[in-house]
Structures are given as structure tokens and as C-alpha cells.
C-alpha positions in Angstrom: 23.2 34.0 -47.9 21.4 32.3 -45.0 23.1 29.4 -43.3 21.9 26.4 -41.4 23.7 26.1 -38.1 24.1 22.7 -36.4 25.6 22.3 -33.0 26.6 19.5 -30.7 25.3 16.4 -32.5 27.3 13.2 -32.2 27.1 9.9 -33.9 26.3 7.1 -31.5 28.5 4.0 -31.7 31.2 5.7 -33.8 33.9 3.3 -34.9 37.2 3.1 -32.9 40.4 4.3 -34.6 41.7 1.8 -37.2 43.3 1.9 -40.6 40.4 1.9 -42.9 41.5 1.4 -46.5 39.6 3.3 -49.2 40.0 1.0 -52.2 38.5 1.9 -55.5 36.5 -0.3 -57.9 33.2 -2.0 -57.8 34.3 -4.9 -55.5 35.1 -2.3 -52.8 31.4 -1.6 -52.3 28.9 0.9 -53.5 29.7 4.5 -54.2 27.7 7.7 -54.0 29.3 9.4 -56.9 26.7 12.2 -57.1 28.2 13.5 -53.9 31.8 14.5 -53.3 33.6 16.2 -50.4 36.7 18.4 -50.2 38.1 18.8 -46.6 40.7 21.1 -45.3 43.2 19.5 -42.9 44.6 21.9 -40.3 41.8 23.2 -38.1 39.3 20.6 -39.5 40.9 17.1 -39.3 43.9 17.9 -37.1 45.2 20.7 -34.8 48.9 20.9 -35.3 50.2 17.3 -34.7 47.1 16.2 -32.9 44.4 14.4 -34.7 40.8 15.4 -33.9 38.6 12.5 -33.0 35.8 14.1 -35.0 38.1 14.2 -38.0 38.9 10.5 -37.7 35.3 9.5 -37.6 34.4 11.9 -40.5 36.9 10.1 -42.8 35.6 6.7 -41.7 32.1 7.8 -42.6 33.2 9.0 -46.0 35.0 5.7 -46.5 31.8 3.8 -46.2 31.1 3.5 -42.4 27.8 5.4 -42.6 24.1 4.6 -42.6 24.0 4.5 -46.4 26.7 1.9 -46.6 28.3 3.9 -49.5 31.7 5.4 -50.1 31.7 9.1 -50.9 34.6 10.4 -53.0 36.7 12.9 -51.1 39.9 14.9 -51.4 42.0 16.8 -48.9 42.2 20.4 -50.1 44.7 22.2 -48.0 46.8 25.4 -48.2 49.6 23.5 -46.5 52.6 22.4 -48.5 56.3 22.0 -48.3 56.0 18.2 -48.6 55.1 16.0 -51.5 51.5 14.8 -52.0 52.6 11.3 -51.2 54.3 12.3 -47.9 51.2 14.3 -46.9 48.9 11.4 -47.7 51.1 9.1 -45.6 51.2 11.4 -42.6 47.4 12.0 -42.6 46.8 8.3 -42.9 49.0 7.5 -39.9 47.5 10.3 -37.8 43.9 9.6 -38.5 43.9 5.8 -39.1 42.2 6.1 -42.5 44.0 5.4 -45.8 44.5 8.5 -47.9 46.2 8.2 -51.2 48.4 10.8 -52.9 45.8 11.3 -55.7 43.4 12.5 -53.0 45.7 15.3 -51.8 45.7 18.9 -53.1 48.4 21.0 -51.6 48.8 24.8 -52.1 51.5 24.2 -54.7 50.0 21.1 -56.4 48.6 23.0 -59.4 52.0 24.7 -59.9 53.2 21.5 -61.5 51.4 22.8 -64.7 54.1 25.6 -64.9 56.7 22.9 -65.6 55.6 22.8 -69.2 56.8 26.4 -69.6 59.8 26.4 -67.2 61.1 22.8 -67.4 64.6 23.8 -68.6 64.5 27.4 -67.5 66.3 28.6 -64.3 63.8 29.4 -61.5 64.2 30.5 -57.9 62.1 28.3 -55.5 61.4 29.9 -52.2 60.1 28.4 -49.0 60.1 25.2 -47.0 62.7 23.5 -44.9 66.2 23.0 -46.4 65.9 21.8 -50.0 62.5 20.1 -49.8 60.6 22.5 -52.0 63.4 22.4 -54.6 63.1 18.6 -54.6 59.3 18.9 -55.0 59.8 21.3 -57.9 62.1 18.9 -59.6 59.6 16.1 -59.1 57.0 18.3 -60.8 59.3 18.6 -63.8 61.3 21.8 -63.1 64.9 20.7 -64.0 66.8 23.9 -63.4 66.1 25.0 -59.8 67.9 27.2 -57.3 67.0 28.3 -53.8 67.9 31.3 -51.6 70.2 29.0 -49.7 72.1 28.2 -52.9 72.5 31.9 -53.5 73.9 32.6 -50.0 76.2 29.6 -50.3 77.5 31.1 -53.5 77.9 34.6 -51.9 77.6 34.7 -48.1 77.5 38.5 -48.3 74.1 38.3 -50.1 72.6 37.8 -46.7 75.3 38.3 -44.0 73.0 37.8 -41.0 73.3 34.0 -40.9 76.2 31.5 -40.8 77.3 30.7 -44.4 75.5 27.5 -45.4 77.5 24.6 -46.5 78.4 24.3 -50.2 75.4 23.0 -52.2 75.0 21.0 -55.4 75.3 24.4 -57.2 78.6 25.3 -55.6 80.2 25.8 -59.0 77.3 27.9 -60.3 78.0 31.5 -61.0 74.8 33.4 -60.4 76.4 36.6 -61.6 76.2 35.2 -65.2 73.2 32.8 -64.8 69.9 34.7 -65.1 66.6 33.6 -63.6 63.4 33.3 -65.5 60.9 33.2 -62.6 60.4 33.3 -58.8 58.2 30.7 -57.3 57.1 30.8 -53.7 56.1 27.2 -52.9 55.7 27.3 -49.1 56.2 29.3 -45.9 59.5 31.0 -45.5 61.7 29.6 -42.8 64.0 32.7 -43.0 61.9 35.7 -43.9 64.8 38.1 -44.1 66.9 36.0 -46.4 64.1 35.0 -48.6 62.8 38.6 -48.9 66.3 39.8 -49.8 67.0 37.2 -52.5 63.5 37.2 -54.0 63.5 41.0 -54.4 67.1 40.9 -55.7 66.0 38.6 -58.5 62.8 40.5 -59.2 64.5 43.9 -59.7 68.0 43.0 -61.0 68.7 44.0 -64.6 68.3 40.9 -66.7 67.2 39.0 -63.5 70.9 38.4 -62.9 72.2 38.7 -59.4 74.8 41.4 -58.8 73.7 43.6 -61.7 72.2 47.0 -61.2 68.7 47.4 -59.7 65.9 48.7 -61.9 62.6 50.0 -60.7 60.6 47.4 -62.6 59.8 43.7 -62.4 62.2 41.6 -64.5 60.7 38.1 -64.2 57.3 36.6 -63.4 56.3 35.9 -59.8 54.2 32.9 -58.7 53.0 32.3 -55.2 51.0 29.7 -53.4 48.8 30.0 -50.3 47.8 33.6 -49.5 46.5 32.6 -46.0 47.5 35.4 -43.7 47.0 33.1 -40.7 46.5 29.4 -40.0 45.5 27.2 -37.1 47.7 24.8 -35.3 47.9 23.5 -31.7 48.8 27.0 -30.4 45.7 28.6 -28.9 45.5 31.5 -31.4 46.1 31.6 -35.2 49.7 31.9 -36.5 51.2 33.8 -39.4 50.8 31.8 -42.7 52.5 32.2 -46.1 50.3 35.1 -46.8 52.3 37.1 -44.2 55.4 36.6 -46.4 53.4 37.9 -49.4 52.4 41.0 -47.5 56.0 41.6 -46.5 57.3 41.0 -50.1 54.8 43.5 -51.5 55.6 46.1 -48.9 59.4 45.8 -49.5 58.8 46.0 -53.2 56.8 49.2 -52.8 59.4 50.7 -50.5 62.3 49.8 -52.8 60.8 50.7 -56.2 58.6 53.7 -55.4 55.5 51.5 -55.8 56.3 50.2 -59.2 53.8 47.6 -60.4 54.4 44.0 -59.1 52.4 41.4 -60.9 52.0 37.9 -59.6 50.0 34.7 -60.1 48.4 33.1 -57.0 47.7 29.5 -56.3 46.1 27.9 -53.3 42.6 28.6 -51.9 40.5 30.7 -52.6 41.8 30.8 -56.2 39.7 29.0 -58.8 42.6 27.0 -60.1 42.7 25.1 -56.9 39.1 24.0 -57.2 39.5 23.0 -60.8 42.4 20.9 -59.8 40.4 19.2 -57.1 37.5 18.6 -59.5 39.9 16.8 -61.8 41.0 14.5 -59.0 37.4 13.8 -58.1 36.8 12.9 -61.7 39.6 10.4 -61.6 38.3 8.9 -58.4 34.9 8.5 -60.0 36.4 6.8 -63.1 38.3 4.4 -60.8 35.1 3.5 -59.0 33.1 3.2 -62.2 35.2 3.1 -65.4 32.1 3.5 -67.5 30.9 6.7 -65.9 29.9 9.5 -68.1 31.9 12.4 -66.7 30.0 15.1 -68.4 26.7 13.7 -67.0 28.3 13.2 -63.6 29.7 16.8 -63.4 26.2 18.1 -64.3 24.6 16.4 -61.3 27.4 16.1 -58.8 27.2 18.2 -55.7 30.6 19.0 -54.1 30.8 20.0 -50.5 33.8 21.9 -49.0 34.5 21.8 -45.3 36.9 24.3 -43.8 37.7 26.5 -40.9 39.0 29.7 -42.6 36.2 31.9 -44.1 38.6 33.9 -46.3 40.1 30.8 -47.9 37.9 27.8 -47.5 34.5 29.4 -47.7 35.3 32.2 -50.1 36.9 29.7 -52.5 34.1 27.1 -52.3 31.4 29.7 -52.8 33.2 31.1 -55.8 33.5 27.6 -57.3 29.8 27.0 -56.9 30.3 24.3 -54.2 28.3 24.0 -51.0 30.4 25.4 -48.2 30.5 24.2 -44.6 32.3 26.2 -41.9 33.5 24.5 -38.7 34.5 26.0 -35.4 37.6 23.9 -34.7 40.2 26.3 -36.3 40.5 29.9 -37.5 36.7 30.7 -37.2 35.6 31.1 -33.6 32.5 33.2 -34.0 29.8 33.0 -31.2 27.3 30.2 -31.1 24.8 30.4 -34.0 26.9 32.9 -35.9 28.2 32.8 -39.5 31.1 34.7 -41.0 29.8 38.2 -42.0 32.2 38.6 -45.0 32.2 35.1 -46.4 29.1 33.3 -45.1 29.0 29.5 -45.4 25.9 27.5 -46.4 26.2 25.6 -43.2 28.0 26.2 -39.9 28.8 23.3 -37.6 30.8 22.7 -34.4 33.1 20.2 -36.1 33.7 18.1 -39.2 31.8 15.0 -37.9 28.6 17.0 -37.8 29.4 18.4 -41.2 29.8 15.0 -42.8 26.8 13.6 -41.0 24.7 16.4 -42.6 26.3 15.8 -46.0 25.3 12.1 -45.8 21.8 13.0 -44.8 21.6 15.3 -47.8 22.8 12.5 -50.1 20.2 10.0 -48.7 
């Protein structure tokens, strides 16, 4: 694949930071529904807790402040998580000064809500995130019988003796020695690798998926994991370990403990196709809100979706696999030399930053 490379262009007279509200409906102004955009967040719109000026202007352009005078449907497609879609939308809105709604946010674990149909009443181990946030998110998705590694250690501190015993939890009366699990679900980055590796592997290889029973060299329950990114970009000058690093460690520990018995798992997050199908569904809903009479089948046939990201292995590989137009920016994980593309997962376009990318998209829609 050959890619166009844009460098150093800037929009003259860009709007100053303000809260720009992206209302839907005909009265909100004209829409360019044949074009849609999915943007990564970290390394594209923000770096850590710092908003990128180009990211702010890019969202303003998509919200109608462009030479076409049209709004372009967009979603934020991130491998981040550990918060609700509403909380992520609120934080991005505050940081960038452009209103983003929860229904425009796709987190790594967002499509995992579909698993609640199967596991709504079944006991599942939810791994990752700070304190009990991911357990709360899982419950909001419809999982009604959730435990965490912290709950397990509170029940039996010797399950992971390398930390102070956590305070009693809501499950303090639960006896995990007689309460089997039905699945392990890794929602977000681990905040205690050792503890979470221990408890997850305990569940996966305990007879009957019941803690304290004998270990068997086979997988006893399904494993679901979100976000296989090995590294991600924040405000540190070099990429940091992502949730994918936990996946690597979990697989390595499993191999060492079970003589490489098969470990099957289902992945969510970019670059997996389920993530892009979920985003396409949200874009359909935005289009219907803008034009309730829209023919979705016809729109899908002619709509061109652009994906803007900084990570070739996740953002670009996933977009290419979904048949979208991929745009790689240089403000995050990718730091190839000027004029270069990624050799393994080449994008259709390479730009210095997201503002250039959106400017090119708008020109393409003209």
C-alpha cells in the first residue's frame, strides 16, 4: 500500500478553545453523513493529561467549524478503559472544550457488554482497573454476579500474601471455596500484576473453577480480555506498558505452570473486528439522530469511514482490516522518520498530527 504523506500544514484562523456542543437533528445544521471519522484519544487528541491543541481544533472542525459548514459524525475509538463511557466522554469534553457524548465513545471493554446476555447471573472474575471501578462498570453492563481479585484476597489474605490485607468487601461473607466461577474477564490494565496474575491463573486452572481445589493442567473456564496493546503513549517521553503486557505475562505463566496446555481466549479492543462493528453501530445511530429518515443500508454502502490513530499495530491494522481509510499521526507511539510509513501496517495517509488528518478528510468530502 502506498500512502500519501502530509506534513506541517496548519489551518489559519483556527477557533479558540471553547465548549462546542455537537447537537443532533436537522436544526443543528447540515451533516455530511457520507463521511464518518473514528479517532483514537491517547497520542492523537491528548498526551496523558495534556490536551493537544491540534486535537481540540480537529474536534471543532468535525463539529461543523470547517469550510464545508457541515458536521461530520465521529466517534472516539480508544483502547483505554477502566471508566464508564459517560465518564470518559465527560473528561474528554472538559479537556478539549468540545462536547462529546457517551454514545460517541468506544472503550476497549465497551463491546464486552454483549457478554452479559450469557453471564448476567453467572459468577465472573473481573480483573483490572483501580479499586472496584471495573466491577461497577461490569454491573452497569448487566453482569450481576461479579467478584474481583481484591475480593478474593480479602476473603483469604494468604491467596496473595505480598500486600496488606484489603479491608472487608461487600463479598466478605462469600465463601469462594464453594462458589465456582464461570469466566475470567480482563476489563482493563492491572494495577497489581502479581496479585491479578495469581488469582486469574488460580481460577483458570482450579478444578471446577473453584478456589482452593486441586490444580489441573487444563483451562476450566472461558477467558475474555480487552486491549492487547503492548504499549501506549502518555506524557512520558517514551511508550509505556499497556494491558497487552499483562496478556503476555498471563500466557507465559500459564505455559510455565501447565506445561503449555492450550489457553483459549477471546480478545476485544483494537485491532479486533468486533470493535469496528461496534463503532459502525454507533455511527449508524448518530446518522439516524441527524436524519431519522435515513436509509441505513444505502448509507452504509456509500459511507466512507476514516480512522485516525498513532499505533500501527492497533489503530492502523484494525482500520485496514475493517475496510476503513486509515490515517497515522506522529504524536504518539509512531515516531518514524519524516516521510515514512509503518512497514508492517502501512496507513493510507501519514500526517504530523490530527488537525492535518481532519483537514485532509474534509477536503476529501468536498
